C-alpha positions in Angstrom: 0.0 0.1 0.0 1.5 3.3 -1.0 2.4 6.0 1.3 0.8 9.6 1.5 2.2 12.7 3.1 0.5 16.1 2.5 1.6 18.8 0.9 0.6 22.5 2.2 0.4 26.0 -0.5 -0.7 29.1 1.4 -1.8 31.6 -0.8 -3.0 35.4 -0.1 -4.8 36.5 -3.1 -5.7 40.0 -4.0 -8.9 39.7 -3.5 -11.6 37.3 -2.2 -12.3 36.2 -6.0 -10.6 32.7 -6.4 -9.3 33.8 -9.8 -7.8 37.0 -8.3 -4.2 37.3 -9.0 -1.8 35.6 -5.7 0.5 38.6 -3.9 2.5 35.9 -1.4 2.4 32.6 -0.4 4.2 29.8 1.5 5.1 26.2 0.4 5.1 23.3 3.2 6.7 20.0 1.2 5.8 16.8 3.9 6.8 14.5 0.9 10.3 15.8 1.5 10.8 15.7 -2.4 11.5 19.5 -2.5 12.8 21.9 -0.3 11.1 25.0 -0.4 11.0 28.3 1.4 9.4 31.1 2.0 10.7 33.9 -0.2 12.8 31.6 -2.1 11.0 33.1 -5.3 9.9 36.2 -7.1 7.2 34.4 -9.2 4.3 32.8 -7.4 3.5 28.8 -8.0 -0.2 29.9 -9.3 -1.1 32.9 -10.9 -4.6 32.4 -8.7 -5.9 29.7 -6.2 -7.8 28.6 -9.4 -4.6 27.8 -11.2 -3.5 25.8 -8.0 -6.5 23.9 -8.2 -6.4 22.9 -11.8 -2.7 21.2 -10.9 -4.7 19.1 -8.5 -4.6 21.4 -5.3 -7.5 21.1 -2.8 -8.5 23.9 -1.0 -9.0 22.9 2.7 -9.6 26.7 4.4 -11.1 29.8 3.0 -10.3 33.6 4.8 -13.1 34.4 7.0 -14.6 37.9 5.4 -15.2 41.2 7.4 -16.6 43.8 6.4 -14.1 47.1 6.6 -15.4 49.5 9.6 -16.2 52.9 8.0 -12.9 55.0 7.3 -10.6 52.0 7.4 -11.4 51.3 3.5 -7.9 52.2 2.5 -6.1 51.2 5.2 -3.3 48.6 5.2 -2.9 45.8 7.3 -2.4 41.9 7.1 -3.1 40.3 4.0 -6.6 38.9 4.3 -7.4 36.8 1.8 -5.3 33.9 2.8 -6.1 29.9 1.2 -4.4 27.4 2.1 -4.5 24.0 -0.3 -3.4 21.0 -0.1 -2.4 18.0 -1.6 -1.5 14.3 -0.7 1.7 12.3 -2.8 2.8 8.9 -2.6 6.4 8.6 -1.1 9.0 6.2 -1.8 9.4 3.8 1.8 8.5 5.3 5.4 
């Protein structure tokens, strides 16, 4: 029976639209096949959340949507539109 390990992809989108541009990202590889590190690339691994889904990534968390308080529409803060995706891949051996 093949052993599976989880890979995680955290994508921060420009807006809550799943087709909007990815502005920041992190990857975590539980298979150990790819040594990825945050900030190791200037180009996102996918252009949008939908593009990642087309490559087999499953969305496991959507961001909570909160309305902007009056007068705060144009203030910057943390990246609000965080999507967490996973992919299960087979590994060789234990």
